[in-house]
DRENBA-228982 format. One record per residue (C-alpha): residue in one letter; x, y negated, z. Coordinates in steps of 0.25 Angstrom, whole numbers, plus 2048, in hexadecimal, padded with zeros to 3 digits. Layout:
BEGIN
AXYZ...
***
This chain:
BEGIN
XA81A28A11XA80A27A20XA85A33A28XA80A37A36XA86A43A3DXA7DA4AA47XA87A54A4CXA94A4FA52XA9BA52A5FXAA4A4BA69XAAEA50A73XAB5A48A7EXAC4A49A81XAC0A45A8FXABDA53A96XABDA4DAA4XAB1A44AA1XAAAA4EA96XAAEA5CA9BXAADA68A92XAA1A71A95XA9EA78A88XA91A81A87XA95A90A88XAA2A8BA8FXAAAA8BA82XAAFA7EA7CXAAEA7DA6DXABBA7DA65XAB7A71A5DXAB5A69A6AXAC2A6EA70XACBA6DA63XAC5A61A5CXABEA57A66XAB9A4AA61XAB4A3FA6AXAAAA35A67XAB4A2AA62XAB9A35A59XAACA39A54XAA9A2AA51XAB6A29A49XAB2A36A41XAA5A30A3FXAABA23A39XAB4A2BA30XAA9A34A2BXA9FA28A29XA95A2EA33XA8CA23A38XA86A2AA44XA87A37A4BXA81A40A55XA8AA45A60XA86A53A64XA89A58A71XA95A62A71XA90A6DA78XA9CA76A76XAA4A6BA7EXA9BA65A88XA8FA6EA89XA83A66A8EXA8CA5AA93XA88A50A89XA8FA44A8FXA9AA42A85XA91A43A7AXA88A39A81XA93A2FA85XA98A30A76XA8BA2DA70XA88A22A7AXA94A1BA77XA91A1AA68XA82A1AA66XA84A13A59XA8AA1FA53XA87A2BA5BXA7BA32A61XA7CA3FA6BXA76A4DA6BXA76A53A79XA77A61A7DXA6DA66A88XA6BA74A8EXA5CA76A8BXA5CA82A95XA5FA79AA1XA55A77AABXA57A68AA9XA59A68A9AXA4EA5DA98XA55A54AA2XA62A56A9BXA5CA53A8EXA55A46A94XA63A42A99XA6AA43A8DXA60A3EA83XA59A33A8BXA65A2EA94XA71A32A8CXA69A2FA7FXA6DA3BA77XA64A3DA6AXA63A4CA6AXA67A59A70XA6FA65A6BXA6DA74A6FXA79A7CA6EXA74A8BA6CXA80A8FA64XA8DA8AA5FXA9CA8CA5EXA9DA90A6DXA90A97A6EXA8FA9FA61XA83AA7A64XA75AA1A63XA6FA9EA71XA62AA3A74XA5DA97A7DXA57A8EA73XA48A93A75XA4BA96A84XA3FA91A8DXA48A8AA96XA4CA81A8AXA3DA7DA87XA3CA70A90XA48A6AA89XA43A6EA7BXA35A68A7FXA3CA5BA83XA44A5AA77XA37A5CA6FXA30A51A77XA3CA48A75XA3EA4CA66XA4CA4EA6AXA54A53A5EXA5AA61A64XA66A66A5CXA68A76A5DXA75A7CA5AXA70A8AA57XA72A96A4EXA66A9AA44XA64AA5A4DXA5FA9CA57XA53A97A4EXA49AA1A54XA4BA9AA62XA4AA8DA5CXA3DA90A55XA38A94A63XA3CA87A68XA35A80A5CXA28A88A5FXA27A81A6DXA2DA74A69XA29A71A5BXA2DA62A5BXA3CA64A5EXA45A5DA56XA51A66A53XA5FA65A4CXA65A72A48XA74A71A49XA7BA77A3DXA6DA7AA37XA6CA86A41XA77A8DA3AXA6EA94A2FXA71AA1A2AXA77A9EA1DXA7AAACA18XA78AADA09XA7AA9EA06XA70A959FFXA64A95A00XA67A9CA0EXA5DAA8A0FXA62AABA1DXA60A9DA22XA50A9DA23XA4FA9CA32XA56A8EA31XA4FA8AA25XA42A8DA2BXA44A83A36XA41A78A2BXA32A7AA2FXA35A73A3CXA36A64A38XA3EA5FA43XA4AA69A41XA56A63A3BXA63A69A36XA71A64A3AXA7AA69A2FXA89A68A34XA96A6CA2FXA94A7AA34XA88A7BA2CXA8FA78A1FXA9BA81A22XA92A8CA25XA8AA8AA18XA97A89A10XA99A98A14XA8DA9CA0BXA88A9A9FDXA84A8C9FAXA8CA86A05XA88A7AA0DXA82A72A01XA77A7D9FFXA74A7FA0EXA72A70A0FXA69A6FA03XA61A7CA08XA5FA76A16XA5BA68A10XA51A6FA07XA4AA76A13XA4CA6CA1EXA4DA5FA16XA5AA56A17XA52A4DA21XA54A59A2BXA63A5BA29XA6DA53A2FXA7DA53A2FXA85A57A3BXA94A58A3AXA97A60A46XAA3A57A48XAADA5AA4EXAA8A69A51XAAAA6BA42XAB8A6AA3EXABBA5EA35XABAA4FA35XAADA48A35XAAFA43A27XAB2A51A22XAA6A56A28XA9DA4BA22XAA3A4FA15XA9FA5DA17XA91A59A1AXA90A51A0DXA95A5CA04XA8AA65A0BXA7FA5CA08XA83A599F9XA77A609F4XA6DA579FCXA68A4A9F6XA6DA3C9FAXA60A3AA03XA62A48A09XA70A46A0CXA6DA39A13XA63A40A1CXA6DA4BA1FXA78A41A23XA70A36A2AXA61A36A2AXA5EA43A30XA67A3FA3CXA5EA33A3EXA52A3CA3EXA57A45A48XA5EA3BA51XA57A2DA50XA63A26A55XA6BA2AA49XA61A24A3EXA63A18A36XA70A12A31XA76A11A23XA81A18A1D
***
């Protein structure tokens, strides 16, 4: 089995070169208490048998300053690719995207509309000021990860009405409402997004933890999502080191969560889908 992780983070110990500038002005506890630099990430990947990984910009540490992620990826192109963070409401958002994608060679962009330091769902995803950036991402077929609550889906649908060709990756599977457990009668808003063929689900350690709080647990949630979306549209993201635990432990948790999938579906989940989203992660054996 080949393992590709599409959601890792890196934090530098050099605050002079890479000063902190977290979104919302509040640094995440994980980036403060258990930072892992790029060399530490590579060691963790080796320990966990992870062939390649996407380094996602740590917005709760560096905001829109993607330099450390870019420098980390640039130094290890055989193992890592980068996903930057850009302010889509900025007047020069398209120029920023062009810089990070074309010049610094990031392979995707991430929008942080909610999270540990911004617990409320933002209301700006469908803001007209973001339309130029959305249009550029659509034209370039740039994968855009969206960190969001399921309450933001109406906004996302408005964006998709204007830009139906977007390639979207929903962090933590958009945090579906799992009340009642399997088959998740309250998660219809997330499940209905399967109608958009270029929407992918990133299932993380956080997804599995939330599912285990409801009847059926993580295994049934993964099975339900695979039945609706197809395993070819689901990918693993450890969220290391933001999620506590070693990368081998997080990989093991993911393997348990997908136990009801077929071997072919598991291969899609752990590697093939990652290559479909980010071409640079495709190929290889394991």
